[in-house]
C-alpha positions as CSV (number, residue, x, y, z in Angstrom):
1,M,-5.2,-1.2,13.8
2,F,-6.0,0.1,10.6
3,D,-5.4,4.4,10.5
4,F,-7.7,5.8,8.3
5,D,-6.7,9.1,8.8
6,R,-3.0,8.6,7.7
7,L,-4.3,6.9,4.5
8,Y,-6.5,10.0,3.9
9,Y,-3.7,12.4,5.1
10,L,-1.1,10.3,2.6
11,S,-3.7,10.1,-0.5
12,K,-4.0,13.7,-0.4
13,L,-0.1,14.2,0.2
14,H,0.6,12.5,-3.1
15,G,-2.2,13.4,-4.9
16,V,-3.5,9.6,-5.2
17,S,-7.4,9.3,-5.2
18,K,-9.2,6.9,-2.8
19,S,-11.0,5.6,-5.9
20,H,-7.6,4.8,-7.5
21,L,-6.8,2.8,-4.1
22,C,-9.9,1.3,-4.3
23,D,-8.9,-0.2,-7.7
24,L,-5.9,-1.1,-6.2
25,A,-7.6,-3.4,-4.2
26,G,-9.8,-4.5,-6.7
27,K,-13.2,-2.9,-4.9
28,N,-15.8,-0.6,-5.6
29,A,-15.2,3.1,-5.2
30,S,-17.0,3.1,-1.6
31,Y,-14.7,0.3,-0.4
32,I,-12.7,2.5,2.2
33,A,-15.4,4.5,3.5
34,D,-17.2,1.2,4.2
35,L,-14.3,-0.6,5.8
36,R,-14.2,2.6,8.4
37,R,-17.7,2.5,8.9
38,Q,-17.8,-0.8,9.6
39,H,-14.9,-1.1,11.6
40,R,-13.1,-3.3,9.7
41,E,-9.5,-3.7,8.2
42,P,-8.3,-4.3,4.5
43,A,-6.4,-7.4,3.7
44,Q,-2.8,-7.4,4.4
45,Q,-2.3,-7.4,0.4
46,T,-4.2,-4.5,0.1
47,V,-2.4,-2.6,3.1
48,A,1.0,-3.5,1.3
49,A,-0.3,-2.1,-2.0
50,W,-1.8,1.1,-0.7
51,A,1.7,1.5,1.3
52,A,3.2,1.2,-2.0
53,A,1.2,3.8,-4.1
54,L,1.3,6.2,-0.9
55,H,5.2,5.8,-0.7
56,T,4.9,4.8,2.8
57,T,5.2,1.3,4.8
58,P,2.7,-1.2,6.0
59,A,3.6,-0.7,9.5
60,Y,3.1,2.9,9.2
61,L,-0.3,2.8,7.7
62,M,-1.1,0.2,10.2
63,G,-0.1,2.2,13.2
64,E,2.8,0.0,14.2
65,T,5.0,2.9,13.9
66,D,4.1,6.8,14.5
67,D,7.8,7.8,12.9
68,P,7.0,10.0,10.1
69,G,10.5,9.4,8.6
70,E,9.9,5.6,8.9
71,G,6.4,6.1,7.5
72,I,6.8,8.7,4.8
73,K,9.5,7.8,2.3
74,K,11.2,10.5,-0.1
75,E,10.2,9.4,-3.9
76,P,12.7,7.3,-5.3
77,S,14.8,8.9,-8.4
78,G,17.1,8.1,-11.4
79,P,16.4,5.8,-14.3
80,A,15.4,2.8,-12.0
81,A,12.5,4.7,-10.5
82,E,11.3,6.0,-13.8
83,E,10.8,2.2,-14.8
84,L,8.6,1.4,-12.2
85,S,5.0,1.9,-12.8
86,E,2.1,2.1,-9.8
87,E,1.1,-1.5,-10.8
88,D,4.8,-2.6,-10.2
89,R,5.3,-1.2,-6.8
90,A,2.0,-2.3,-5.4
91,F,3.5,-5.8,-6.4
92,I,6.8,-5.0,-4.6
93,A,5.0,-3.6,-1.9
94,A,2.8,-6.8,-1.6
95,F,5.5,-9.1,-2.2
96,R,7.6,-7.8,0.8
97,A,4.5,-8.0,3.0
98,A,4.0,-11.9,1.8
99,S,5.6,-14.7,4.0
100,P,8.5,-16.5,3.1
101,E,6.9,-19.2,2.1
102,K,4.4,-17.5,-0.1
103,R,7.7,-15.6,-1.4
104,R,9.1,-18.6,-2.5
105,A,6.2,-19.8,-4.2
106,I,5.6,-16.8,-6.1
107,L,9.6,-17.1,-7.7
108,E,8.7,-20.5,-8.4
109,L,5.5,-19.4,-10.3
110,L,7.5,-16.5,-12.5
111,K,10.2,-19.0,-13.4
């Protein structure tokens, strides 16, 4: 089950606004509050994008692990990390969360 408290905590910790997270999901600014109020969960791709933006894993946001060491990653450093935008990180997280079939299809599309 999606853990909204973790999402709120990590967004505050990393200085990422909830409206930015809603933008990543392609939704309006009240999307997260609406999900919580209606006892609904975000789509898997949305969880992956949020995890990337918050430097954590989808499993941590979904409450599948309680280990903060696994759920809260250190900021990458060095030249490669500086080249990644938030959009790039969201794409990578969504790609990693996709099924093998979807990954192959995405790679074929990009070729």
